[in-house]
Structure formats: C-alpha cells, structure tokens
N, C-alpha and C positions, 0 to 999 in steps of 0.2 A: 330443749333449742336447737337451730340447726345451726352447727358450727362448722364452716367450710375451712380448710387450711388452705394454707398458702401453697407454691407449689414446693418451696425449700421442706416445709412440715409434712404435705404429703409424701415428700420421696422419705424421709426419714421415716413416717409410720409405715411405708409399705417396705422398706427394710426391716424394720421392729418385725411385721409381721411375717417376714418370709425365714424369719432367723424363730420365732416362736411358734409357728404353726407345725414344724414335725415334732418339737418339744411337745405341744398341748394335743394335737389331734388325734393320735394312738392311742389315748386314755379317754378320748371321748366315749359316749354311750353310743351304740349301735341305731338308740332308735331318737337322736339328736341330727338333725339333716339340715340346718340353716348353716348357708354360710361356710360348709366343708366342700374340701375337692373331691369329686366324685360322686355328690348329692346333690339333691334338687327337691324343690317342693313337689312334685310328681310323686317322686320316691315316699316322700311321706305320706302321700294321701294314699297311696297305693298299701301302704302298712298297716292304715287304720282298714281299709278296706278289706285285710286278709283276715283282722281280729273279728269284724263283723262277720263273716263267714264262718269264724270259729264260734258263733253264739253268742259275742257280747253284745248286748244289742243296747246298752245305756252307755251314754256319753259324758262323761264329766268336762265341763267345757269352764275352764279357769282363766279368766282375763284378769291379767297383768293391768293395772291402773297406770298409765306413763312412765313405761317399764325407764326409758332411756334416761327420762327427768327426774328419775328418784332413785336412782342406786347409790349406794353407799360407797364411799372411796376407801372407807377401812375398810368395808367386807369385802370388796374387789380387788384390793392391794393384797391383802392378806393371802388370798386365793392365786392370785399371781406369784406372789414369794415361795408357795409351798415349791416351785420347781423352779423359779429363778432367784440368785442369791444374788449376782450382780448388783450393787448398790446404783450404781451410776444409772443404769439402765433402768430399774426401780424408780429411781428419781424422776426419771423423764417421762415415765409414762405418767408418774403422778403429775408431772406439769402439763402435759396434756390433756388430763382429766378436769385439771383446776383451769385450763386456758379462759380467758374470759369470749363472750360471745359480743359480736358489735351488731347492734341494732340501730338504725337512721344514725350513724357515726355516733354513737355512744357504747360503751363497753360494759358489759354487763356480768359480773364475777360469778363463776361455776361453784359452788359451796357444796353441791350433789348432784348425779346425774354424768352421763357423758354424752358430750356433744356429739351430733351425729354428722355426717357426710363426711367421716375419715375414714381410711381403712383400718384404722387400730379399732373401731369401736365394735364393730361384728365378733373381731375375736374375742373382745375382753367379755362380749355378752355372754359368748361359749363358756369362757370360763368361768363366769358367774353362776350360771346357770346349771353348769355341769353337776355341781352338787344335787340341785333337784333331780337331775338323771340318777346321780347313783341313790340317792333316796327311795325314787321309784322304783329302781331296779331290785333293791334290797326288800323293798315291801311284796314283790312279786307281782309288779300291776305290768298292765300291755297298754303301752303310750306310744306317740310320735312329737315330737317337736321340732318345730322350725323358729328358731329367733325365740320370742318371748311369744310365740303364739303356741301351744300346746293341747292335747284332748287324751284323756284316760278314759280307757273301754274296759268298762266292768258288767256284771252278770245282772243287775238287779238294780231296781230304784233306792231301795236300802242301802245297798252298801257304797252304791255312787255318793248318797248324803254323807254317808259317814266319811268316803276319800277326801270328800270336798271339804268337809271341817275339819280334817288333820292336816292336808296338805294346805291349807288356808292358812293354819297356825303356824305351821314349819314355815312358807314363805314369810310370812311378816315377822316372826320371833328369831329365824338364823339369818334369814337373806337380808332383812329389813326391806321387803318390797311390799306394795299395797296391793290388796287384790278389791278389783272393783265387784262389789256383791250385787249391783243391777245389771249386770253384765253375765257374769258366773252363775252358770247352772247347771243343773243335771238333767238332762233330755233323753229322748230316744235317739239311737246311733243315725235314726231316719232322718230326724227334725236338727241334726247338730251340724253346722257350719264351720269348715278346715280349712283355711287358706282358698276362700272363693268356692269351694266345693263341699257338695253336698250329697249323701248316699240313698238313694232312692229304692229300696230293697237290700239289694248286695251289687246295684250298679254306681258305677260316680257320675254327676253330673254338676255342670255349674250354677250356683246360687242364681236364682230372681236379681239380687241386686248388681251381680255381677253383668248378668245379661241387659239389664237398665242402664248400666255404663256404658256397655258396648254399644247399644243403638242412641244413646245421646250424642259420644263421640261420632258416630257416622254420620249422624244429623249435622253435625258442626262440620266434617270434612266435607260435605255434600250439598253444603247450603247453598243455595243460590245466590245469594248477599254475598258470599266472600269473593273478592274479586283477584281471582290468581288465574292462571294458564292451566287448561284443563288437565297439561302435561305433568303439571306440578301437585296438581290435585288428586289425579291418579297415583302419583307417587306416593305422597303421603299417608293415602288412602290405604295403599297395599302395603307401605310398612306397618300398619297401625294393624290391618287385619293380620298378617304374616304374624306378627306379635303376640297378639291377643288368641290366635290359634296355636300358636308355638307354648304357649301355658296350658291353654285348656284342650290341648291334642288327646287327651289322656279321657276325656268324659265319653262316656258310653250312651249317651241320649243323641242319637242323631236326628229325630224325627224334626225339631227345628231348625235345622241346616239348611237343609234346601230353601227354605220359605224365607230365611236369612238373606240367603244369596241373591233370589228373587229381588227381596226389598232392595237391595243395596245394588241391583243393576237398574233397576225401575229409578232409584234415586240421581244415579249416575245420567241416564237418560233424559230426566228432567232439565238437567244441566247443560246437557248439550242443547236440547230444543231452546231452552231461554240463550244461550247463546250465540245460536241462530237464528235471533231475536225478529229480524226483518223477514217478509213472503219470500222476498226474491233468494235470500239466503238460504234459507230452510229448505226452499223446493229444489234449487240447485244441488243444495248437500245431498238432500233423500235420493235426487235424482242417481248420484255420483256413489251411492251406495247401493245403487240398485234397485231401488223402489219406482214402480210405474209410474208413468208422468201424471196419469190421472188421479193417481192416489197420494202421489206427493202434491199437486196442484191444492189436492183437498185439505191437506195437512198445513199446507203453507198458509191459507186463508181461514183458518180453523180460528174461531174466537174462544174454542175453548180452553181451560187452565193447562200448565204445564205437566202437573200431574196425572190428569186425563187421557192427555195427549202422551205421556210416554206410555201406556198401555194399548195405544191402537196398533194394529197389526202392520200399518207401515212401518210406522217407530221401531217396533220389535225385530221386523226383517232388516231393516238397515242397522241397525245399533243391536247385532244379535250377540249371542254370548261369544261367538268365535272371534269376532270382530273386537269387544271391550277385551278377549281375552290377548289380543294384539298387540293392543294398546298399552297394555300392562297390568288390568285388574286382574288380582289371582281370586281364586273360588274357594272359600270356605270347605265347602263340598270335597273338592279335590283335596284340599290339605288334610283333611280328617280322614278321609278312603287311605290316601299313600302311608298316613303314619299307623292305620289299622290293618290295612292290606297292603304291606309293601311286595313288590314284586322281587 
C-alpha cells in the first residue's frame, strides 16, 4: 500500500536515511543500481548490454510478486540489526514499518510489507535484497539489479532454468519473498525486458509497451478538447518529452525518433488550427506568420478536418519547426543527438 508520511515523519525518515546510507551503501554490490548515489537505471541497462556482448545470450528474468507488500518485518529487521546496534533506532524503524495506512479515512494495520512513499523504503529494500546480491556474486553469476527488478545473464537455456529454480528457492526460503511464476521466465537476452528497455542484437532500445505509453500521453497532452492555453499545453508537453527522453536517452534505436517528432509537431499544428476556429482568425494568423494571402484564404475557408489541414504546405510554412521551437517545443531528435554526439 502507498503510505505517505506526514511532514514530521518525512523529516525524521530522511534524517535516518542520511545517517544509514554511509553505513550500508559501501557494502552493497556493484551490480546494485537502485536508489544509490551516483548510480542510475541507465547504468544497470548498460551493464546488461556488456554481459550480452560477452556472449551471455540467455536471461533469467525473475519477477517478485508485490515486493513492497510482502516484505517480512522480522527478516528485514534482522538484516538491519547486523550493522545497527542502537535499540532506539531499531525500534523507531520497526514502528515506521508497522505504521498503519489510511484509506478513505480508515486505518489499516501493516503486519507485513513496507509502506511506499517515504524516504526510508528504498534504502530498506536494498538492505534486504543485498543478501540476494551477495548470493549471486558467491555463485559467480552476472546480473544487474534495480530495487526489486533484476535480471541474471547466463550462457544457455539449461543453465538458465537451473538458476531460476535455485534462486526461486533462495528467495522464498531465506528472504520470505514470493516469486511470480507466470511472469518469471528464461528467455533469450534479445527478448528480455529490463527497466522498460530491451536489447536488439547488441543494441539498446525502448520496449514497445513504453513507446505505446509515450504516444498515449502525447495524445492526451495534445488533445484538441483539452481547454487550456497553448502556452500551458506546450510547457507540459515539453516537460514530458524532456523527462521521457532523459530516461530513454541511452537508446541506440534512432529510426523512429524523427517520425515521432513529425507526429508531435503535426498534433500541435492541429491544436493551433482548432484554436483559430473562425475563418477570419485563421486567415489573419496565417498571413501574420508569412503565408501567401491566397493560400491563407484557401485554408481559412476549407471544410477539411483539422488533421488534414495540419499537413498542408501553408500550415507547415506558418507553423514550421523553428517557429514551434521558439514557442518552447523541444525535439526528440535534438535531445537524442545532444546526448549521443555531444560537442
């Protein structure tokens, strides 16, 4: 359950994290990347790519079922107490773990699991799963983990199935966690999905699911029925594009990026044309943006739909790429090139 701490508890939890991180973090595995200073999801994906290049073409994808909801308090606190001897602090952490969650004004006790939403949960998840990291390192496996999402790279299907069985037993018996058998599988590395990335050959690209989510959100932000100003729309769209490309910037799949850029600009042109609903307003704005009077008049009186009008030469001339950039719209292509080919 999502347990959002109040301001006082959030400050106290953050203070605990700032004290405990220097104690626990140096002992964490180099293959652990989640919620650690100086490490990111992109680093984890790059590590998986390096293992694939080394010839490990089978991926053991283990899915932990409702990880944060099924954490055993006793198992977790025994891991914390290995390095923390302060009984007052241990008692306080235990109270945060058992803090009730309020839903529709009613409190529900937390007998297992860690309420998400506070600063303490990410660190505690790494403390618990550090035992898994150490076990994988002891067995000599190549892996990458980001919080409860991890993948193990092996050389063959047979060894992958053997690793799946042994790691499932370890997670369920030692750490008291539940493995989802329907989502856990041994697949070729090129078919594995890790942190919304997939690996085509030896190259990194986003998954089809993440691309569908991106298109769905762009459709929402460029909906012509969304009654907001154009400035606000462009600002929210730019924020989303920057954030999405900031996460997927390491993708080496360039081909669809220019097409996505064209599609986004066409959607924005549709919004402008609808905003200039009256023929007189449409004509005046097109002429102001440099369109010939005759062509502007043709667009102004046209009965075609907004999407068809957005692809006409006059509309593209008026609302060209440079003009949209001046209004604040960023380009996926420019962001990708800036990361891959910095000056």
